[in-house]
C-alpha positions in Angstrom: 0.0 0.1 -0.1 1.0 3.6 -0.9 0.8 6.9 0.3 0.4 10.4 -1.2 1.7 12.6 1.4 0.9 14.1 4.8 -0.1 17.0 6.6 2.8 18.8 8.5 3.0 21.0 11.6 5.8 23.8 11.6 6.0 24.3 15.2 9.0 22.5 16.6 9.0 23.5 20.4 8.9 20.6 22.8 6.4 20.5 25.9 9.2 21.6 28.1 12.9 22.8 27.6 15.9 20.9 28.6 18.5 18.7 27.0 18.3 18.5 23.3 16.8 21.9 22.7 18.0 25.5 22.2 17.4 28.2 24.6 14.3 29.1 22.5 13.0 25.5 22.9 13.6 24.8 18.8 14.1 21.3 18.1 16.2 21.0 15.1 16.1 17.3 14.8 12.3 17.6 14.4 12.6 19.7 11.3 15.3 17.4 9.7 12.9 14.5 10.5 10.2 16.5 8.7 12.5 17.3 5.7 13.7 13.8 5.5 10.1 12.5 5.6 8.6 14.7 3.0 11.9 14.2 0.5 11.0 10.4 0.9 7.4 10.9 0.0 8.1 13.3 -2.9 10.9 11.0 -4.5 8.8 8.0 -3.9 5.9 9.5 -5.9 8.2 10.9 -8.7 10.7 7.9 -8.8 8.4 5.0 -7.4 10.8 2.4 -8.4 13.8 3.9 -6.8 12.6 4.7 -3.3 9.9 2.1 -3.0 9.2 2.4 0.8 9.1 6.4 0.6 5.7 6.2 1.7 6.7 5.8 5.3 7.3 9.5 5.5 3.6 9.6 6.3 4.2 7.6 9.7 6.9 9.9 10.4 4.6 12.9 10.4 2.0 11.1 12.4 4.6 10.7 15.3 5.9 14.5 15.0 2.3 15.6 15.2 1.5 13.5 18.4 4.5 14.8 20.0 4.1 18.4 19.2 0.2 18.8 19.6 -0.1 16.8 22.9 3.2 18.9 24.3 1.4 22.3 23.3 -1.8 21.0 24.9 -0.4 19.8 28.0 1.6 23.2 28.5 -1.6 24.9 28.4 -3.4 22.3 30.7 -0.6 22.7 33.2 -0.8 26.4 32.9 -4.2 27.1 33.0 -5.9 23.7 33.9 -8.0 23.7 30.7 -7.6 24.0 27.0 -9.0 26.9 25.1 -10.6 24.8 22.3 -11.7 27.7 20.1 -8.1 29.3 20.2 -6.5 25.9 19.6 -8.5 25.2 16.8 -8.1 28.8 15.2 -4.5 28.5 15.4 -4.6 25.0 13.7 -6.7 26.6 10.9 -4.5 29.7 10.5 -1.5 27.4 10.1 -2.9 24.5 8.0 -5.9 25.7 5.9 -5.1 28.8 3.9 -2.4 26.9 2.0 -4.5 23.7 1.7 -7.6 25.5 0.4 -5.5 27.2 -2.2 -4.1 24.2 -3.5 -7.4 22.6 -3.6 -9.1 25.6 -5.5 -6.0 25.8 -7.9 -6.4 22.1 -8.6 -10.5 22.2 -8.7 -10.0 24.8 -11.5 -7.0 23.0 -13.2 -9.1 19.8 -13.4 -11.9 21.7 -15.2 -9.4 23.1 -17.7 -7.2 20.2 -18.2 -8.1 17.0 -16.4 -9.7 14.4 -19.0 -13.8 14.3 -18.5 -13.6 10.6 -18.1 -11.8 11.4 -14.6 -14.1 14.4 -13.7 -16.7 12.3 -11.6 -14.1 10.9 -9.4 -11.9 13.8 -9.2 -14.5 16.2 -8.2 -16.0 14.1 -5.4 -12.6 13.5 -3.9 -12.1 17.4 -4.2 -15.1 17.7 -2.2 -14.3 15.1 0.2 -10.8 16.7 0.9 -12.4 20.3 1.5 -14.3 18.6 4.0 -11.4 16.6 5.6 -12.9 13.2 4.9 -10.7 12.1 2.1 -9.2 9.2 4.1 -12.5 7.9 4.7 -13.5 8.3 1.0 -10.3 6.2 -0.1 -11.2 3.8 2.6 -14.3 3.2 1.4 -13.1 3.0 -2.3 -10.5 0.5 -1.3 -12.9 -2.1 -0.4 -15.2 -1.1 -3.3 -14.5 -3.5 -6.2 -16.0 -1.0 -8.5 -13.8 1.8 -7.3 -10.7 -0.2 -6.0 -8.9 0.6 -9.6 -9.6 4.1 -9.7 -7.1 6.3 -11.2 -5.0 8.5 -8.8 -6.7 11.8 -8.2 -4.8 15.2 -7.9 -6.1 15.5 -4.5 -5.8 11.8 -3.2 -2.7 13.0 -0.8 -5.2 14.9 1.2 -6.2 11.7 3.1 -3.4 12.4 5.6 -4.5 16.0 6.0 -8.0 14.7 6.6 -6.8 12.2 9.2 -4.7 15.0 10.9 -7.5 17.3 11.0 -9.6 14.7 12.7 -6.9 14.1 15.1 -7.0 17.9 15.8 -10.5 17.8 16.7 -10.5 14.7 18.9 -7.1 15.0 20.8 -7.9 18.2 22.7 -11.3 16.7 23.9 -9.9 13.4 25.0 -7.2 15.2 27.0 -9.8 17.3 28.7 -12.1 14.2 29.4 -9.0 12.3 31.0 -8.0 15.3 33.2 -11.7 15.7 34.2 -11.7 12.0 34.9 -8.5 12.0 36.7 -9.4 15.0 39.2 -12.8 13.4 39.9 -11.0 9.9 40.8 -8.4 11.7 42.9 -11.2 13.6 45.1 -9.0 16.7 45.2 -5.5 15.5 44.7 -5.0 16.3 41.1 -3.4 13.5 38.9 -3.9 14.9 35.4 -0.6 13.9 33.9 -1.1 10.0 34.9 -4.8 10.5 33.6 -3.5 11.7 30.1 -0.6 9.2 30.1 -3.0 6.5 30.8 -5.2 7.8 28.1 -2.5 8.0 25.7 -1.1 4.5 26.6 -4.7 2.9 26.3 -5.3 4.6 23.1 -1.9 3.4 21.7 -2.8 -0.2 22.7 -6.2 -0.3 21.4 -5.5 1.4 18.2 -2.4 -0.8 17.3 -4.5 -4.0 18.0 -7.1 -2.8 15.8 -4.5 -1.9 13.2 -3.1 -5.3 13.1 -6.6 -6.9 12.7 -7.7 -4.5 10.1 -4.5 -4.7 8.1 -5.1 -8.4 8.0 -8.5 -8.2 6.7 -8.9 -4.9 4.7 -7.0 -2.6 2.8 -9.0 0.3 4.3 -6.7 0.1 7.3 -4.1 2.2 5.6 -6.5 5.0 5.7 -8.4 4.6 8.8 -8.2 7.0 11.6 -8.7 4.4 14.5 -5.9 2.4 12.8 -3.4 5.2 12.7 -4.1 6.8 16.2 -1.4 4.6 17.8 1.3 6.7 16.0 -0.1 9.9 17.5 -0.4 8.6 20.7 3.4 7.3 20.9 4.3 10.9 19.8 2.2 12.2 22.8 3.6 9.7 25.2 7.1 11.1 24.6 6.1 14.7 24.9 4.7 13.9 28.4 7.3 11.4 29.6 10.3 12.3 27.7 9.7 16.1 26.5 13.4 17.1 25.8 14.9 13.8 25.1 17.1 11.5 27.3 19.8 13.1 29.3 22.5 10.5 29.1 24.7 11.2 26.1 25.6 7.6 25.3 21.8 6.6 25.3 20.9 9.7 23.2 23.6 8.7 20.5 22.3 5.2 20.3 18.6 6.4 20.2 19.6 8.8 17.0 21.6 6.0 15.3 19.1 3.4 15.8 16.3 5.7 14.8 17.7 6.9 11.6 18.9 3.2 10.8 15.2 2.2 10.9 13.9 4.8 8.8 16.6 4.0 6.1 15.6 0.5 6.3 12.2 1.3 5.8 12.4 3.5 3.1 14.7 1.3 1.2 13.5 -2.4 1.9 9.6 -1.9 2.3 7.7 -1.8 -1.1 4.1 -1.6 -2.0 3.7 -5.5 -1.6 4.5 -5.0 2.2 1.6 -5.4 4.5 1.0 -2.0 5.7 0.5 -0.7 8.1 0.2 -3.5 10.4 3.4 -4.8 12.2 5.7 -3.2 9.6 4.6 0.2 10.5 6.3 -0.2 13.9 9.6 0.1 12.1 9.3 3.8 10.9 7.2 4.7 13.7 9.7 3.8 16.5 12.5 5.1 14.6 10.9 8.5 14.5 10.3 8.2 18.1 13.8 7.2 18.9 15.2 10.3 16.9 12.9 12.5 19.0 13.8 10.9 22.2 17.5 11.0 21.2 17.5 15.1 20.9 20.4 17.1 19.2 23.3 17.2 21.2 24.5 16.8 24.9 25.7 20.4 25.5 25.2 22.7 22.7 23.6 22.6 19.0 27.4 23.2 17.6 29.2 20.7 19.5 28.6 17.6 17.6 28.8 16.5 14.0 25.3 15.4 14.2 23.9 18.8 15.5 25.8 20.4 12.6 24.5 18.0 10.1 20.7 18.5 10.8 21.3 22.1 11.2 22.6 22.6 7.7 20.5 25.7 6.1 18.9 23.4 3.3 17.9 20.7 5.6 16.0 23.2 8.1 14.8 25.0 5.1 13.3 22.0 3.3 11.6 21.1 6.8 10.2 24.6 7.0 8.6 24.5 3.4 7.7 20.9 3.6 4.1 21.3 4.3 3.5 23.6 1.2 5.8 21.4 -0.9 3.7 18.3 0.0 0.6 20.0 -1.1 1.8 21.0 -4.3 3.8 18.0 -5.4 1.0 15.4 -6.1 -1.3 17.6 -8.3 1.7 18.3 -10.3 2.8 14.7 -10.7 -0.6 13.3 -11.6 -1.6 16.4 -13.9 1.3 17.6 -15.5 2.6 14.5 -17.5 -0.6 13.6 -19.3 -0.9 17.5 -20.1 2.4 17.6 -21.7 1.9 14.1 -23.3 5.7 13.3 -23.1 5.5 10.4 -20.3 7.7 10.7 -17.5 11.6 11.2 -18.6 14.1 12.0 -16.3 14.2 15.6 -17.1 10.5 16.0 -16.3 10.8 14.2 -13.2 13.7 16.6 -12.1 11.1 19.6 -13.1 8.7 18.1 -11.0 10.7 18.0 -7.8 12.1 21.3 -8.5 8.6 22.9 -9.3 7.4 21.2 -6.0 10.1 22.9 -3.9 9.6 26.4 -5.6 5.9 26.3 -5.0 6.6 25.3 -1.5 8.7 28.2 -1.0 6.5 30.8 -2.5 3.6 29.4 -0.7 5.3 29.5 2.7 6.4 33.0 2.1 3.1 34.5 0.8 0.3 32.4 2.2 1.4 30.2 5.3 3.4 32.8 7.1 1.0 36.0 6.3 -2.0 34.0 7.4 -0.4 32.4 10.4 0.7 35.9 11.6 -1.8 38.2 10.6 -2.8 40.5 13.6 -6.5 40.9 12.4 -6.9 37.1 13.1 -4.4 36.6 15.8 -5.7 39.3 18.0 -9.3 38.6 17.4 -11.7 36.3 18.9 -11.5 32.6 17.5 -14.8 32.8 15.9 -13.1 35.3 13.2 -10.4 32.6 12.1 -13.1 29.9 12.2 -15.8 31.9 10.1 -13.1 32.6 7.2 -11.9 29.3 7.4 -15.6 27.9 6.8 -15.8 30.6 3.9 -12.7 29.2 2.5 -14.0 25.8 2.4 -17.3 26.9 1.1 -15.3 28.4 -2.2 -13.9 24.9 -2.6 -17.0 23.0 -2.0 -18.5 25.1 -4.6 -15.9 24.4 -7.3 -16.2 20.7 -6.4 -20.0 21.0 -6.5 -20.0 22.6 -10.0 -17.8 19.9 -11.3 -20.2 17.3 -9.8 -23.2 18.9 -11.4 -21.6 19.2 -14.6 -20.6 15.6 -14.7 -24.0 14.6 -13.8 -25.6 16.6 -16.6 -23.3 15.2 -19.2 -23.9 11.6 -17.8 -27.6 12.3 -18.3 -27.4 13.8 -21.6 -25.1 10.8 -22.7 -27.7 8.2 -21.4 -30.4 9.5 -23.5 -28.1 9.6 -26.5 -27.2 6.1 -26.1 -30.8 5.2 -25.7 -31.7 6.9 -28.8 -28.9 5.5 -30.9 -29.5 1.9 -29.4 -32.9 2.1 -31.2 -32.0 3.6 -34.2 -28.5 2.3 -35.3 -27.8 -0.9 -36.5 -23.9 -0.3 -36.4 -23.6 0.9 -33.0 -20.7 -1.0 -31.0 -20.4 -4.8 -31.3 -23.3 -4.4 -34.1 -20.6 -3.0 -36.5 -18.8 -6.0 -36.2 -21.2 -9.0 -36.3 -24.9 -7.4 -36.4 -27.2 -8.1 -39.2 -25.6 -5.4 -41.5 -22.1 -6.2 -40.5 -19.3 -5.0 -41.2 -20.8 -1.4 -41.2 -20.6 1.9 -39.9 -23.3 4.6 -39.2 -22.7 8.2 -40.7 -24.8 9.6 -37.9 -22.2 8.5 -35.4 -19.3 10.3 -37.2 -17.0 12.5 -34.5 -19.1 10.7 -31.8 -18.1 8.3 -29.0 -20.7 6.9 -26.6 -21.0 7.1 -23.8 -19.5 10.5 -23.4 -16.2 10.3 -21.8 -17.5 11.8 -18.7 -19.9 9.1 -18.5 -17.4 6.1 -19.4 -16.1 5.2 -15.7 -19.7 5.1 -14.3 -21.3 3.3 -17.2 -22.2 0.2 -15.5 -25.9 0.0 -16.4 -27.1 -1.2 -12.8 -25.3 -4.2 -13.4 -23.9 -4.5 -9.7 -27.3 -3.7 -8.0 -27.3 -7.2 -6.6 -23.6 -8.0 -6.5 -22.2 -9.6 -3.5 -19.0 -8.1 -2.3 -18.5 -10.4 0.7 -19.5 -13.9 -0.7 -20.5 -16.6 1.8 -22.7 -19.6 2.1 -25.6 -17.1 2.7 -26.1 -16.6 -1.0 -27.6 -13.2 -2.3 -29.8 -13.4 -5.4 -32.1 -11.1 -7.7 -34.7 -12.0 -10.2 -35.1 -10.1 -13.4 -37.3 -10.5 -16.6 -40.5 -12.6 -17.2 -42.6 -13.7 -14.5 -45.0 -15.7 -16.3 -45.4 -19.5 -15.2 -43.8 -20.5 -18.7 -40.7 -18.6 -18.5 -37.6 -20.3 -19.0 -35.4 -20.4 -15.8 -31.9 -19.2 -16.2 -29.2 -18.8 -13.6 -26.3 -16.2 -14.4 -23.5 -17.2 -12.4 -20.0 -15.6 -11.8 -18.0 -12.9 -10.9 -18.1 -9.0 -11.8 -17.6 -10.2 -15.4 -21.0 -12.2 -15.3 -22.6 -9.2 -13.8 -21.4 -7.3 -16.7 -23.6 -9.4 -19.0 -26.7 -8.2 -17.4 -27.2 -4.9 -19.5 -26.6 -7.3 -22.6 -29.7 -9.5 -21.4 -32.0 -6.7 -20.1 -33.5 -5.6 -23.3 -34.2 -9.2 -24.4 -35.6 -10.9 -21.3 -39.2 -10.0 -21.9 -39.4 -11.3 -25.6 -37.4 -14.5 -24.8 -39.7 -15.2 -21.9 -36.6 -15.7 -19.6 -36.7 -15.3 -15.8 -33.0 -14.7 -14.7 -31.9 -15.2 -11.1 -28.3 -13.8 -10.7 -25.7 -15.3 -8.5 -22.8 -12.8 -8.9 -20.0 -12.3 -6.2 -16.6 -11.0 -5.8 -13.7 -13.1 -6.3 -15.2 -16.5 -5.7 -16.2 -18.4 -8.8 -18.5 -21.2 -8.9 -16.4 -24.3 -9.3 -15.8 -27.7 -7.5 -14.8 -27.1 -3.9 -12.1 -29.2 -2.3 -13.8 -31.5 0.0 -12.0 -30.6 3.4 -11.7 -26.8 2.7 -13.8 -24.8 5.0 -13.3 -21.2 4.0 -15.9 -18.9 3.2 -15.4 -19.3 -0.5 -15.6 -23.2 -0.5 -18.5 -23.0 1.7 -20.1 -20.7 -0.9 -19.2 -23.0 -3.7 -21.0 -25.9 -2.3 -24.1 -23.7 -1.3 -24.2 -22.5 -4.7 -23.9 -26.0 -6.3 -26.8 -27.2 -4.2 -28.7 -24.2 -5.2 -28.2 -24.8 -8.9 -29.1 -28.4 -8.7 -32.3 -28.0 -6.9 -33.6 -24.6 -8.5 -35.1 -26.0 -11.5 -33.1 -24.2 -13.8 -33.1 -24.8 -17.7 -29.8 -23.0 -18.3 -26.8 -21.7 -16.4 -24.9 -18.9 -17.9 -21.7 -18.1 -16.5 -18.3 -16.4 -17.1 -15.4 -15.2 -14.9 -12.3 -12.9 -15.2 -9.2 -14.3 -17.0 -6.5 -13.8 -14.7 -3.3 -13.2 -16.9 -1.1 -14.0 -13.8 -1.8 -17.5 -13.6 0.6 -20.2 -14.4 -0.1 -23.0 -16.9 -0.6 -25.6 -14.2 -2.8 -23.1 -12.2 -5.0 -22.4 -15.2 -5.4 -26.4 -15.9 -6.2 -27.0 -12.4 -8.9 -24.3 -12.3 -10.4 -25.9 -15.7 -10.7 -29.2 -14.1 -12.4 -28.0 -10.9 -14.8 -25.9 -13.4 -15.9 -29.1 -15.5 -16.1 -31.0 -12.2 -19.0 -28.4 -11.0 -20.7 -28.4 -14.2 -21.0 -32.3 -14.7 -23.8 -32.9 -12.1 -26.1 -30.2 -13.7 -25.3 -31.6 -17.4 -26.1 -35.1 -16.2 -29.3 -33.8 -14.7 -30.3 -32.0 -18.2 -29.6 -28.4 -17.2 -27.5 -26.7 -20.1 -24.5 -25.0 -19.1 -22.8 -22.3 -21.3 -19.8 -20.5 -20.3 -18.9 -17.2 -22.2 -15.3 -16.7 -22.7 -14.1 -13.7 -21.0 -13.3 -10.3 -22.8 -9.8 -8.9 -23.3 -7.7 -7.1 -20.6 -6.2 -3.9 -21.4 -3.6 -1.4 -19.5 -4.1 1.9 -17.9 -2.2 3.5 -20.8 -4.7 1.8 -23.2 -7.4 3.6 -21.6 -5.6 6.8 -21.3 -5.1 6.7 -25.0 -8.9 7.1 -25.6 -9.7 9.6 -22.7 -6.7 11.6 -23.4 -7.2 11.6 -27.1 -7.4 15.0 -29.2 -10.6 13.7 -30.9 -13.0 10.8 -31.5 -10.9 9.8 -34.6 -7.8 9.6 -32.6 -9.5 7.7 -30.0 -10.8 5.2 -32.3 -7.2 4.5 -33.5 -6.4 3.4 -29.9 -5.7 -0.5 -29.7 -4.1 -3.4 -28.2 -2.3 -6.2 -29.6 -4.4 -9.4 -29.4 -1.4 -11.5 -28.0 -1.2 -9.0 -25.0 -5.0 -8.6 -24.4 -6.3 -12.1 -24.9 -4.5 -15.3 -23.3 -5.7 -19.1 -22.1 -9.2 -19.0 -20.6 -9.8 -21.8 -18.0 -13.4 -21.7 -19.0 -12.6 -22.6 -22.6 -10.2 -25.6 -21.4 -13.0 -26.8 -19.0 -15.7 -27.0 -22.0 -13.3 -29.2 -23.8 -13.0 -31.6 -20.8 -17.0 -32.2 -20.8 -17.1 -34.6 -23.7 -19.1 -32.1 -26.0 -21.7 -31.8 -22.9 -20.5 -28.2 -22.6 -19.9 -25.6 -25.5 -18.6 -22.2 -24.7 -19.8 -19.0 -26.6 -16.4 -17.1 -27.6 -17.0 -13.6 -28.5 -13.1 -12.9 -29.0 -13.6 -12.1 -32.9 -15.9 -9.2 -31.9 -13.2 -7.7 -29.7 -10.0 -8.5 -31.5 -8.8 -9.0 -35.0 -5.1 -9.1 -34.6 -5.3 -6.0 -32.6 -8.1 -5.2 -30.0 -9.6 -1.6 -30.5 -10.6 0.5 -27.4 -13.4 1.7 -29.5 -15.8 -0.4 -31.7 -18.6 0.9 -33.6 -18.3 4.6 -31.9 -18.7 2.8 -28.5 -15.8 2.8 -26.0 -15.4 -0.9 -25.1 -14.0 -0.6 -21.5 -14.8 1.4 -18.6 -11.6 0.1 -16.6 -8.6 -2.4 -17.4 -11.0 -5.3 -17.5 -14.7 -4.2 -17.4 -16.5 -3.2 -20.4 -19.0 -0.3 -20.6 -22.8 -1.3 -20.3 -23.2 0.6 -23.5 -21.0 -1.8 -25.2 -22.7 -4.8 -23.3 -26.0 -3.6 -24.8 -24.8 -3.7 -28.2 -23.6 -6.9 -27.8 -26.8 -8.3 -26.4 -28.3 -9.3 -29.9 -25.2 -11.3 -30.6 -25.1 -13.0 -27.3 -28.7 -14.0 -27.6 -28.2 -15.3 -31.0 -25.3 -17.6 -29.8 -27.2 -18.7 -27.0 -30.2 -19.8 -29.2 -27.8 -21.6 -31.4 -26.3 -23.4 -28.5 -29.6 -24.2 -26.8 -31.9 -24.6 -29.5 -34.2 -21.8 -28.1 
């Protein structure tokens, strides 16, 4: 799992002064940590194969935030016995939100001007989530949503960390106030505030870490989850309360620093996207950051050690100072600039992206961050003034995002109406141009047009997934479509999301055919013979589905499944055998079983060829070599193992002829790397029905 940045706090003052800090309380090692972390994240995003674990910079910032914010809050609690929540939140808003909202507004306008319309729906919805600081929950939801899990990276995706930190700023002071209140009540007049807060932070750290371990093992949403990340803030907070200025013994301080930096280096260079994260792996960078903070700077003075001089170098400290704005700008540049320029990602462009991020970071720090943070008319005014202006700024970005969402919806509605009209009037639309009654043919009325509209492509599912089981188990979900007459032919549609894609192809024909279709479509658990001793959820579902199909009184079982290009020959053959074994009892009982060979698989760059094309004619020229898009299909192999009892429908000739076009008959074929659009599926419907009639005689 990867990250796209983090929110960064500029204050570097510890909870109390002591060894390891300058007379002003400034902690140069925290600024150096910030510089190292932001460079790791930015370099990882620009050269992902060079620094594959650079995403751990996020974890470093979470620890720093926990340390600094807890220290500030505790200092106020100690001095005044309370926390002025309004003033605290206003300070955070002045510090973080002007630059944050500026980048969001600029990115929203840039999306209107330069982003492909096919990405508008996703981009503007994420812009809205970022403006409301819930982007981490949006991405957590998408990570477990099969239809959204393969979304393109949006230019504001990195705001998930800022969203998580803003949630931390809201929750943390309330938790500390509650802990102090409970501590005073339990002490009956003998204040034990520090003990209460330490207990709270310790309990939070343990509970959050345990939750993190569990969630990481079961869901990719763990990466973005606030509760699964709180332990990292809590560890930083514990350091602020228990060892605010670092360890005093010089030897131990040196050991902490060396071990801490070594842990970060190991994380950055050895972790990859395949690392199960956060989970146990997150301990390495998190404890590394803790160790560096605990190690402090020097034993007597900032200039008395090589380490102190190294981390105090002006470039190091300056990068740390501009790290927040650098982080904000780098990801929109990385996402939007290369496609706009159309030159790929050569080394020179990557260097330019890094340089532009630093320059924009420096300019924003000088002309936005610092002036807003120090503005007297805000600092000396009641907190409500800052918070009101903050809400106003958020409203502007929300308006930009809302305008984009409304425009996207308008284009989708217009596209749907146009698709409906052409489906009724054109005999050469989509697949019909290849295998329809007049094929091969083209429709002059479609010249210069691609359907659906590019803004509608990614959401063009045709309601195929309204009854899609994302968490398959023995408790089978099913829906019924089509005819309800007593004489209707009973059909079971079985498979994964690729089987669900066949529903739009069948909708328009069910009444004429007098078919009643029950759907059994689920994520990642294809119907096949389950191993006799297996007791996992998928195997239990396979047995339950086998029994349902055998007892359901079906005339026809129509099925398909995604072709996995990563399977070995042995794995494909094994899968084919298990398919054939599941079909045999049904064919023996007289049920017709008809597999549909899977559609081709394309790449992100193939999709980009269409959505970034300068014209419909240019998009129509996009294609993929058939050898790359098609491979062995276990369903085809399985049908050959049934002694002629099962004959598969192979529509590959419609998709490919030496090359596989991305646009066929003026219709965009794919909405992502392996799902076809509902529009193309509907044009495929008459051909699929014709082939089914040929196989079944009805």
